[in-house]
C-alpha positions as CSV (number, residue, x, y, z in Angstrom):
1,M,8.4,-39.1,-22.5
2,E,6.3,-39.4,-19.3
3,Q,3.5,-41.7,-19.4
4,D,0.7,-39.4,-18.4
5,S,0.8,-37.2,-21.5
6,L,-1.3,-36.0,-24.4
7,T,-0.3,-34.9,-27.9
8,L,-2.7,-32.3,-29.7
9,H,-2.6,-32.2,-33.3
10,G,-3.7,-29.0,-35.4
11,E,-3.0,-27.6,-38.9
12,G,0.7,-27.6,-39.2
13,I,1.3,-28.1,-35.6
14,S,1.5,-30.6,-32.8
15,A,1.9,-30.2,-29.0
16,T,2.6,-32.7,-26.1
17,I,1.7,-31.8,-22.6
18,I,2.1,-33.7,-19.4
19,A,0.2,-33.7,-16.4
20,H,3.2,-33.2,-14.0
21,G,3.2,-29.5,-13.7
22,A,0.7,-29.2,-16.5
23,E,3.9,-28.6,-18.6
24,L,4.3,-28.3,-22.5
25,V,7.0,-30.6,-23.4
26,S,7.2,-30.8,-27.2
27,L,6.0,-28.3,-29.9
28,R,6.4,-29.4,-33.5
29,D,5.5,-28.0,-36.9
30,A,4.0,-30.1,-39.8
31,R,7.5,-31.5,-40.7
32,G,8.1,-32.7,-37.1
33,F,10.6,-30.2,-36.6
34,E,11.0,-29.5,-32.7
35,F,11.1,-25.9,-31.6
36,L,11.1,-26.5,-27.8
37,W,14.0,-27.1,-25.6
38,Q,14.3,-30.8,-24.8
39,A,15.1,-30.6,-21.2
40,G,18.9,-31.3,-21.7
41,P,21.7,-31.3,-19.0
42,A,21.8,-27.4,-19.1
43,W,18.4,-27.3,-17.8
44,R,15.9,-29.7,-16.9
45,R,12.7,-28.3,-17.7
46,H,10.9,-27.5,-21.0
47,S,8.0,-24.8,-20.2
48,P,7.0,-24.7,-16.4
49,V,4.1,-22.9,-15.1
50,L,5.3,-20.3,-12.4
51,F,2.8,-20.1,-9.9
52,P,2.1,-18.7,-7.1
53,I,5.2,-16.6,-7.5
54,V,7.4,-15.7,-10.1
55,G,11.0,-15.4,-9.3
56,R,12.3,-15.7,-5.6
57,L,11.1,-14.2,-2.5
58,K,13.9,-13.1,0.1
59,G,15.1,-16.0,2.1
60,D,12.7,-18.2,0.0
61,H,9.9,-17.7,2.6
62,L,6.5,-16.2,2.3
63,H,5.1,-14.0,5.3
64,H,1.1,-13.9,6.2
65,R,-0.2,-12.8,9.4
66,G,2.4,-13.3,11.5
67,Q,3.3,-17.0,10.0
68,T,6.2,-17.9,7.8
69,Y,6.0,-20.4,4.9
70,P,8.7,-21.9,2.9
71,M,8.4,-20.9,-0.8
72,T,11.1,-21.8,-3.3
73,Q,11.6,-19.8,-6.5
74,H,8.8,-19.8,-9.1
75,G,6.6,-21.5,-6.8
76,F,5.4,-25.0,-6.6
77,A,2.8,-25.5,-9.3
78,R,5.7,-26.8,-11.9
79,D,6.3,-29.8,-9.5
80,K,2.7,-30.8,-8.8
81,P,0.5,-33.4,-10.6
82,F,-2.4,-31.6,-12.1
83,M,-5.7,-33.5,-13.1
84,W,-7.0,-33.6,-16.5
85,A,-10.3,-31.8,-16.6
86,E,-10.6,-32.3,-20.4
87,R,-8.6,-34.2,-23.2
88,G,-9.4,-33.6,-26.8
89,P,-7.8,-33.9,-30.1
90,R,-6.9,-30.2,-30.3
91,S,-7.2,-28.9,-26.9
92,C,-6.8,-29.8,-23.2
93,T,-7.4,-28.4,-19.7
94,L,-5.4,-29.2,-16.5
95,V,-6.3,-28.3,-13.0
96,L,-4.6,-27.9,-9.7
97,T,-6.5,-27.0,-6.4
98,D,-4.9,-26.4,-3.0
99,D,-4.7,-29.2,-0.6
100,A,-2.9,-29.7,2.7
101,E,0.5,-29.8,1.1
102,T,0.3,-26.7,-0.9
103,R,-1.1,-24.8,2.3
104,T,2.3,-25.6,4.2
105,H,3.9,-23.1,1.7
106,Y,1.0,-21.0,0.6
107,P,-2.0,-20.5,3.1
108,F,-4.6,-19.6,0.4
109,A,-7.2,-21.5,-1.3
110,F,-7.0,-21.6,-5.2
111,R,-8.1,-23.2,-8.5
112,L,-5.4,-23.0,-11.2
113,A,-6.7,-24.1,-14.7
114,V,-4.2,-24.4,-17.6
115,T,-5.8,-24.8,-21.1
116,Y,-3.9,-25.6,-24.4
117,T,-5.5,-25.2,-27.8
118,L,-4.3,-25.6,-31.1
119,G,-5.0,-23.5,-34.0
120,E,-3.4,-23.0,-37.4
121,A,0.4,-23.2,-36.8
122,Q,-0.3,-21.8,-33.3
123,L,-0.6,-22.7,-29.8
124,D,-2.9,-20.7,-27.3
125,I,-2.2,-21.4,-23.5
126,E,-4.6,-19.8,-21.1
127,F,-4.4,-19.5,-17.3
128,E,-7.5,-19.2,-15.2
129,I,-6.8,-18.5,-11.4
130,T,-9.9,-18.6,-9.1
131,N,-10.2,-17.7,-5.6
132,P,-12.7,-19.9,-3.9
133,G,-11.6,-18.7,-0.5
134,D,-13.0,-16.2,2.0
135,E,-9.9,-13.6,1.9
136,P,-8.2,-11.8,-1.0
137,M,-5.7,-14.2,-2.7
138,P,-2.3,-12.6,-3.5
139,A,-0.6,-14.6,-6.3
140,S,1.7,-14.3,-9.4
141,I,1.8,-16.2,-12.4
142,G,4.2,-16.7,-15.3
143,A,5.1,-18.7,-18.4
144,H,8.5,-19.9,-19.0
145,P,8.8,-21.6,-22.3
146,A,12.4,-22.4,-23.5
147,F,13.0,-22.6,-27.3
148,N,16.2,-24.1,-29.0
149,W,18.7,-21.6,-29.6
150,P,19.8,-21.8,-32.3
151,V,16.3,-22.9,-33.7
152,L,18.5,-24.7,-36.6
153,P,21.6,-26.4,-35.2
154,D,23.7,-25.3,-38.1
155,M,23.1,-21.8,-37.3
156,A,25.4,-19.4,-35.2
157,K,23.5,-18.3,-31.9
158,D,24.3,-14.7,-32.6
159,A,22.7,-14.7,-35.9
160,Y,19.3,-14.5,-33.8
161,R,17.4,-11.7,-32.7
162,L,14.2,-10.6,-30.9
163,T,12.0,-8.2,-32.6
164,F,9.3,-6.6,-30.4
165,A,6.0,-5.0,-31.8
166,Q,6.8,-1.8,-30.5
167,A,10.0,0.0,-29.8
168,E,11.1,-0.5,-26.3
169,P,13.0,2.2,-24.9
170,A,12.3,1.9,-21.3
171,P,15.1,0.8,-18.7
172,I,15.2,-2.9,-17.9
173,R,15.4,-4.6,-14.5
174,R,18.1,-7.1,-13.4
175,L,18.6,-9.5,-10.7
176,K,21.2,-10.4,-8.0
177,D,21.0,-13.6,-6.3
178,G,17.4,-14.1,-7.7
179,L,16.2,-10.9,-6.1
180,L,15.4,-7.5,-8.0
181,I,17.9,-4.8,-8.2
182,A,16.4,-1.5,-7.2
183,T,18.0,0.5,-9.9
184,P,16.9,0.0,-13.5
185,Q,19.6,-0.6,-16.2
186,P,19.8,0.9,-19.8
187,T,17.9,-1.2,-22.0
188,P,19.9,-3.4,-24.7
189,V,17.0,-3.3,-27.0
190,K,17.6,-0.9,-30.0
191,G,14.4,0.4,-31.1
192,T,12.6,-2.8,-31.5
193,V,15.4,-5.3,-32.0
194,L,17.4,-7.2,-29.1
195,E,20.3,-8.9,-30.8
196,L,21.0,-12.2,-28.9
197,S,24.3,-13.2,-27.4
198,E,25.5,-15.4,-24.6
199,R,26.8,-12.4,-22.7
200,L,23.5,-10.9,-22.8
201,F,22.7,-13.2,-19.7
202,D,26.0,-12.7,-17.8
203,D,23.7,-10.8,-15.4
204,D,20.7,-13.4,-15.4
205,A,17.5,-12.5,-17.0
206,V,16.7,-9.4,-19.1
207,I,13.3,-8.1,-17.5
208,L,11.1,-5.7,-19.3
209,D,9.1,-4.6,-16.4
210,R,6.8,-2.2,-18.4
211,P,6.9,-3.5,-22.0
212,A,5.3,-1.4,-24.9
213,S,4.8,-4.5,-26.8
214,N,2.5,-7.4,-26.5
215,S,4.3,-9.6,-28.9
216,V,7.9,-10.5,-30.0
217,R,9.4,-12.6,-32.8
218,Y,12.4,-14.7,-32.2
219,G,14.4,-15.6,-35.4
220,A,17.3,-15.2,-37.7
221,D,17.3,-14.1,-41.3
222,D,17.0,-17.5,-42.4
223,G,15.0,-20.7,-41.2
224,P,12.0,-21.0,-39.1
225,A,10.8,-18.3,-36.4
226,I,8.6,-18.3,-33.4
227,E,6.2,-15.2,-32.4
228,V,5.2,-15.1,-28.7
229,S,2.2,-12.9,-28.0
230,W,0.4,-12.3,-24.7
231,Q,-2.8,-10.8,-22.9
232,G,-2.8,-9.9,-19.5
233,F,0.7,-10.1,-18.3
234,Q,2.4,-7.1,-16.9
235,E,6.2,-7.9,-17.5
236,V,8.5,-10.1,-19.9
237,G,11.5,-12.0,-18.9
238,I,14.2,-13.0,-21.6
239,W,16.4,-15.6,-20.0
240,S,19.1,-18.1,-21.0
241,K,21.6,-19.8,-18.5
242,P,24.6,-17.6,-17.8
243,G,27.7,-18.9,-19.3
244,G,25.7,-20.4,-22.4
245,A,23.1,-22.8,-22.9
246,P,21.4,-24.0,-26.2
247,F,17.9,-22.5,-25.2
248,L,16.2,-19.1,-25.1
249,C,13.3,-18.4,-22.7
250,I,10.6,-15.9,-23.4
251,E,8.4,-15.5,-20.3
252,P,5.3,-13.3,-20.2
253,W,4.8,-12.7,-16.4
254,H,2.4,-11.1,-14.1
255,G,4.7,-10.9,-11.0
256,I,8.3,-10.4,-10.5
257,A,11.0,-11.4,-8.0
258,S,11.1,-9.6,-4.8
259,P,13.1,-6.5,-4.4
260,L,16.4,-7.1,-2.6
261,D,15.3,-4.9,0.4
262,F,11.7,-6.5,0.6
263,D,11.0,-8.9,3.4
264,G,7.6,-8.0,4.3
265,E,3.8,-9.1,4.4
266,F,3.3,-11.2,1.2
267,T,0.0,-9.1,0.3
268,D,2.5,-6.1,0.1
269,K,4.8,-7.5,-2.5
270,P,5.1,-5.4,-5.5
271,G,3.5,-6.9,-8.8
272,L,1.0,-9.3,-7.3
273,M,-2.6,-9.7,-8.4
274,L,-4.9,-9.5,-5.4
275,I,-8.0,-11.8,-6.5
276,A,-11.1,-11.0,-4.4
277,P,-13.2,-14.1,-2.8
278,G,-15.2,-15.7,-5.4
279,A,-13.3,-13.8,-8.5
280,R,-11.1,-15.2,-11.2
281,R,-8.5,-13.9,-13.6
282,S,-7.7,-15.2,-16.9
283,L,-4.4,-14.5,-18.9
284,S,-3.0,-16.0,-22.0
285,Y,-0.3,-16.0,-24.4
286,R,0.3,-17.6,-27.9
287,I,3.2,-19.4,-29.6
288,S,3.0,-19.2,-33.6
289,L,5.3,-21.1,-35.6
290,E,6.9,-19.7,-38.9
291,Q,8.3,-22.6,-40.8
292,G,10.5,-20.8,-43.3
293,P,12.9,-22.5,-45.4
294,R,15.1,-25.4,-44.3
């Protein structure tokens, strides 16, 4: 575990957060059972914070007022050291602000605060984005928590499903080379249920760009389960590594990859927030644990 870390303890739950990327790296129940993917060889992250973009920009470049800035997939926040603003037994807040290095990629002033708070068998995560600058700030933000799949190592992966709070009949979106394909695709969700299989991710993430639900339950008929709920996010991505990997990501997003044919001014990119000077935006999601029999 990284040295600069903090473990929070709640009722029936504990969570460990590191300063690097303000990343959640462990989520355990009262019996010490680990729900979060432990950054194995298949994917070296746990739950990165996606900011100031979600997904890719065409050519991995951001265009603003005639200048071009390099910007890699999902932005830079996940690879930056955050400062601890608060460290308590059940909650903490970490903060990232713009500096000379971030402005070589993203020419905007910003303050991003990430707050983790434990309740009874649940973890709340809040993203607060503030624009301290003097021009509107275009930004996206997303969560990317990866959960063990299967949750129980002796269960079959295809025993697991996602159950949404509402029926999800709308078409989904897919990616090609990390960019958004223009034509929506038929949804694999049947009513409220998405049956999980490795083949589901042959074409990368399953993206609900207009979900009816604000929560989804991940589990099998037996054993522990997870519910992820969200407020303020517009899209939800479901992802595992194509070809098969022992994790499943449930990702509330406000923002999405650039369309395949979009290479214009960043402020015109679909899906962005435009935060006025002096204003702030707050978005949050919750991970609730259901222990179940084991």
